[in-house]
C-alpha positions as CSV (number, residue, x, y, z in Angstrom):
1,M,169.2,-45.9,10.1
2,T,165.8,-47.6,9.8
3,L,165.9,-51.3,10.1
4,S,162.6,-52.0,11.8
5,A,159.3,-50.6,12.8
6,T,156.9,-50.8,15.7
7,I,154.1,-53.4,15.9
8,S,150.5,-52.4,15.6
9,P,148.5,-53.3,18.7
10,T,146.4,-55.8,16.7
11,A,146.7,-59.2,18.4
12,T,144.7,-62.1,19.5
13,V,145.2,-64.3,22.5
14,G,147.0,-67.6,21.7
15,A,150.3,-69.4,21.6
16,P,153.1,-66.9,20.9
17,L,154.7,-66.9,17.4
18,H,158.2,-65.8,16.5
19,L,158.7,-63.4,13.6
20,S,161.9,-63.0,11.7
21,V,162.5,-60.7,8.8
22,R,165.7,-60.6,6.7
23,V,166.8,-58.9,3.5
24,Y,168.9,-60.7,0.9
25,S,170.9,-59.5,-2.0
26,P,170.2,-60.7,-5.6
27,S,173.1,-63.3,-5.1
28,G,171.5,-64.6,-1.9
29,E,173.8,-62.9,0.6
30,L,172.3,-61.7,3.9
31,V,172.1,-57.8,3.8
32,A,170.1,-56.8,6.8
33,V,168.1,-58.2,9.7
34,L,164.9,-56.2,10.3
35,F,163.3,-58.5,12.9
36,S,164.8,-61.5,14.8
37,Q,162.6,-63.8,16.8
38,L,160.1,-61.1,17.5
39,G,157.2,-62.4,19.6
40,I,153.7,-61.8,18.1
41,M,150.3,-63.3,19.1
42,S,148.4,-63.2,15.8
43,A,149.2,-65.5,12.9
44,P,150.0,-63.7,9.6
45,T,148.0,-64.5,6.5
46,S,150.2,-62.9,3.8
47,V,152.8,-60.2,3.1
48,S,151.6,-57.2,1.1
49,V,153.8,-54.7,-0.8
50,L,153.2,-51.1,0.0
51,N,156.2,-49.6,-1.8
52,G,158.2,-52.1,-3.7
53,A,160.6,-49.7,-5.5
54,F,162.3,-46.9,-3.6
55,L,165.1,-44.3,-3.8
56,P,167.1,-44.4,-0.6
57,D,169.3,-41.4,-1.6
58,E,166.1,-39.2,-1.5
59,G,165.0,-40.5,1.9
60,D,162.6,-43.0,0.5
61,T,162.0,-46.5,2.1
62,G,160.8,-49.9,1.0
63,R,157.6,-50.8,2.8
64,L,155.7,-54.1,3.3
65,M,152.9,-55.1,5.6
66,I,152.4,-58.5,7.3
67,D,148.7,-59.0,7.0
68,G,146.9,-60.4,10.0
69,P,148.7,-58.9,12.9
70,G,149.4,-55.7,11.0
71,V,153.1,-55.6,11.4
72,P,154.8,-53.0,9.1
73,I,158.2,-53.8,7.6
74,I,160.3,-50.8,6.7
75,W,163.7,-50.9,5.0
76,S,165.8,-47.8,4.4
77,G,168.2,-49.5,2.0
78,M,170.9,-49.8,4.7
79,S,173.0,-52.9,5.1
80,Q,173.6,-54.3,8.6
81,G,176.9,-52.5,8.5
82,G,175.2,-49.1,8.2
83,Q,175.8,-48.4,4.4
84,L,173.4,-47.9,1.6
85,V,173.3,-50.9,-0.7
86,E,173.7,-50.5,-4.5
87,S,170.9,-50.5,-7.0
88,G,169.3,-53.8,-7.6
89,S,166.5,-56.3,-6.9
90,Y,166.5,-57.5,-3.3
91,F,164.1,-59.9,-1.5
92,V,162.7,-59.9,1.9
93,L,162.3,-63.3,3.6
94,T,159.5,-63.3,6.3
95,E,159.4,-66.4,8.6
96,I,156.9,-67.3,11.3
97,E,157.8,-70.0,13.7
98,D,155.2,-71.5,16.2
99,S,155.8,-73.0,19.6
100,F,156.1,-76.5,17.9
101,G,158.9,-75.4,15.6
102,K,156.8,-75.3,12.5
103,V,157.9,-72.5,10.1
104,E,156.0,-70.7,7.4
105,S,157.7,-68.2,5.1
106,W,157.0,-65.6,2.5
107,T,159.5,-64.1,0.0
108,T,158.8,-60.6,-1.2
109,P,160.8,-58.5,-3.8
110,L,162.0,-55.0,-3.1
111,A,163.9,-52.8,-5.8
112,V,166.5,-50.3,-4.7
113,I,167.1,-47.5,-7.1
114,R,170.2,-45.4,-6.3
115,T,170.3,-41.8,-7.7
116,Q,173.6,-40.8,-6.2
117,E,177.1,-42.0,-6.9
118,T,179.0,-43.0,-3.8
119,V,182.4,-44.0,-2.5
120,D,182.8,-46.8,0.1
121,V,186.0,-46.8,2.1
122,E,186.7,-50.1,4.0
123,I,189.7,-51.0,6.1
124,Y,190.5,-54.7,6.8
125,N,193.1,-56.1,9.3
126,S,195.5,-58.9,8.3
127,A,192.9,-61.6,9.2
128,G,190.5,-60.1,6.7
129,E,188.1,-58.7,9.3
130,L,186.5,-55.3,8.6
131,V,187.6,-52.8,11.3
132,W,186.3,-49.5,9.8
133,T,184.1,-48.3,7.0
134,R,182.6,-45.1,5.7
135,Q,180.3,-44.2,2.7
136,V,180.5,-40.7,1.2
137,P,179.2,-39.0,-1.9
138,A,181.4,-39.5,-5.0
139,S,183.8,-36.9,-6.2
140,S,183.2,-35.0,-9.4
141,S,186.9,-35.4,-10.1
142,P,187.8,-38.9,-8.9
143,T,191.5,-39.9,-8.7
144,G,191.2,-43.5,-7.5
145,L,192.8,-44.3,-4.1
146,Q,195.6,-42.2,-2.5
147,L,196.8,-42.4,1.1
148,S,198.4,-39.7,3.2
149,S,201.1,-42.3,4.2
150,E,201.9,-46.0,3.8
151,N,203.0,-46.0,7.4
152,F,201.3,-44.0,10.2
153,A,201.0,-43.8,13.9
154,L,198.0,-42.8,15.9
155,E,199.8,-39.9,17.6
156,Q,200.4,-38.5,14.1
157,G,196.7,-37.9,13.6
158,G,195.7,-41.0,11.8
159,L,195.4,-42.0,8.1
160,T,193.7,-39.8,5.4
161,V,192.1,-41.6,2.4
162,I,191.9,-39.4,-0.7
163,Y,189.6,-40.2,-3.5
164,G,189.3,-37.0,-5.5
165,N,190.8,-33.5,-6.3
166,G,188.1,-31.6,-4.4
167,P,188.8,-30.0,-1.0
168,S,186.4,-32.4,0.8
169,D,187.2,-35.6,-1.3
170,H,188.8,-37.4,1.7
171,V,188.0,-39.3,4.8
172,S,190.1,-39.8,7.9
173,W,190.6,-42.9,10.0
174,D,191.8,-42.2,13.6
175,G,192.8,-45.8,14.1
176,S,189.7,-46.7,16.2
177,T,187.5,-49.8,15.8
178,P,183.7,-49.8,15.9
179,Q,184.0,-50.6,19.7
180,G,185.9,-47.4,20.2
181,R,189.2,-49.1,20.9
182,S,192.5,-48.4,19.2
183,A,193.4,-50.8,16.5
184,A,196.4,-52.9,17.0
185,A,199.6,-52.2,15.2
186,G,200.1,-54.2,12.1
187,S,199.3,-54.4,8.4
188,Y,195.9,-53.2,7.0
189,L,194.2,-53.2,3.6
190,V,192.4,-50.0,2.5
191,K,189.7,-50.8,-0.1
192,L,187.9,-48.0,-2.0
193,T,184.9,-48.7,-4.1
194,Q,183.4,-46.1,-6.4
195,R,179.7,-46.9,-7.2
196,G,177.8,-45.3,-10.0
197,A,174.0,-44.6,-9.8
198,D,173.7,-47.2,-12.6
199,G,175.1,-49.9,-10.4
200,S,178.6,-49.9,-11.9
201,K,181.6,-49.9,-9.6
202,Q,185.3,-49.6,-9.6
203,T,187.5,-51.0,-6.8
204,F,191.0,-50.0,-5.6
205,T,193.1,-51.3,-2.9
206,K,196.3,-50.4,-1.0
207,A,198.2,-51.7,1.9
208,V,199.1,-49.6,5.0
209,S,200.9,-50.2,8.2
210,L,199.8,-49.0,11.6
211,L,202.9,-48.4,13.8
212,S,203.2,-49.5,17.4
213,A,201.9,-47.1,20.0
214,P,204.4,-45.8,22.6
215,D,205.3,-48.3,25.4
216,N,204.1,-45.7,28.0
217,V,201.2,-43.3,28.2
218,F,203.8,-40.5,27.7
219,S,207.5,-40.4,27.8
220,S,208.2,-37.1,29.4
221,L,206.5,-34.0,30.7
222,L,207.8,-30.6,29.5
223,L,206.7,-27.1,30.2
224,G,207.7,-23.6,29.2
225,P,208.7,-20.9,29.5
226,N,210.5,-21.8,32.8
227,P,210.9,-19.4,34.5
228,A,207.6,-18.0,33.4
229,L,206.4,-14.5,33.7
230,S,203.0,-13.9,35.3
231,S,202.4,-11.3,32.6
232,S,203.0,-13.8,29.8
233,G,199.4,-15.1,30.3
234,S,199.9,-18.8,30.0
235,L,202.3,-21.7,30.5
236,E,202.6,-24.3,27.7
237,I,202.6,-28.0,28.7
238,R,203.6,-30.9,26.6
239,L,203.3,-34.6,27.3
240,V,205.7,-36.1,24.8
241,G,204.4,-39.3,23.2
242,A,200.8,-38.9,24.4
243,L,198.1,-40.0,21.9
244,P,195.3,-37.6,21.0
245,S,192.8,-39.8,22.9
246,T,194.8,-39.5,26.2
247,S,192.9,-37.7,28.9
248,V,194.9,-35.5,31.3
249,S,194.0,-33.9,34.6
250,G,195.9,-32.4,37.5
251,G,196.7,-29.0,39.0
252,V,199.3,-26.4,40.0
253,Y,200.3,-26.3,43.7
254,N,202.4,-24.0,45.8
255,L,205.2,-25.4,48.0
256,A,202.7,-25.7,50.9
257,G,200.8,-28.2,48.9
258,E,197.8,-25.9,48.3
259,L,196.0,-26.2,45.0
260,I,196.3,-23.0,43.1
261,S,194.5,-23.9,39.8
262,G,193.3,-27.0,38.0
263,V,194.6,-28.2,34.7
264,S,192.8,-30.6,32.4
265,G,192.6,-31.5,28.7
266,S,193.4,-34.3,26.2
267,G,196.3,-35.2,23.9
268,G,199.9,-34.1,24.3
269,A,199.5,-30.3,24.3
270,L,197.9,-28.3,27.1
271,S,198.0,-24.7,28.3
272,W,197.7,-23.3,31.8
273,E,196.3,-19.8,32.1
274,I,198.3,-18.1,34.8
275,P,195.8,-16.5,37.3
276,K,195.9,-12.8,37.7
277,G,197.4,-11.6,40.9
278,I,199.4,-14.8,41.6
279,S,202.6,-14.1,43.5
280,G,206.0,-15.0,42.2
281,G,207.8,-18.1,43.5
282,I,208.2,-21.9,43.0
283,Y,205.3,-24.0,42.0
284,I,204.7,-27.6,41.3
285,L,202.7,-28.9,38.3
286,R,201.2,-32.5,38.9
287,L,199.5,-34.3,36.0
288,S,197.9,-37.7,35.6
289,A,197.3,-39.0,32.1
290,R,195.1,-42.0,31.1
291,D,195.2,-43.5,27.6
292,A,192.5,-45.4,25.7
293,S,193.7,-48.7,27.1
294,G,193.3,-47.6,30.7
295,R,197.0,-47.2,31.4
296,V,197.8,-44.3,33.8
297,R,201.0,-42.3,34.3
298,S,201.5,-39.4,36.7
299,Q,204.4,-37.0,36.9
300,A,205.2,-33.7,38.8
301,V,207.6,-31.0,37.8
302,K,208.7,-27.7,39.4
303,F,208.7,-24.4,37.7
304,S,209.4,-20.7,38.7
305,L,207.0,-17.9,38.2
306,L,208.4,-14.4,38.1
307,R,206.3,-11.2,38.6
């Protein structure tokens, strides 16, 4: 995503100036911040248009030049949230503030021409805050908005949002926020917007509930077969109730406390490959699991290995 560009080395010695460049929609809403209080030493004289109409779907950018210090302004058509804006006339507000607080500004138009139809998927919490968003190419056979479930839990693999009949006409939300944390249990609103290349759009919404996560990192540790045959090749391990983001580490020990082999993975299903040549007997599997919230639970279980 291109929101800013480097500054040309052209500068003169003097009091520092602060440069701010913002993009606004036709209705006057802030779309993107390209520069914010950037220090420059040479006073601008004007803002020139290098490419005033551009096609972001084809990799094109809108380009301006701040004359004087030679600062290029490049906008890829992305909003501050990381999505391509729809077709329309936007304007770039360039402001220069000197050390005495005096502000001088220029307003320059840029035209965005979309050539590809898109689908925007947005998920809001009960407070109306945007917690997740994706923009994808529109379906050739749109169906509106469909959800894999009206109630889902993170350990079930998340939520699938379907917007067409094609095999790839869906996106999945794993329940994470932009900060990489798991979203809190509660009610959410899924909003789907189908945008045409001509600027037209259709909007659909549906409510969904995110169920509470388990009270513990996992509820129990199971393994099998037990007894296991060394010739079977592997021992299957299951941490009941563990979320897919749970990290697991540990090992298999003999009764003398000696480490035989390490075990690691993520989620609730793991497999231990039985080493060749290991003798039969009683062994202990010790595992420690840590979830996305930092909670840790450890457990050990005995099992028999038969040759």
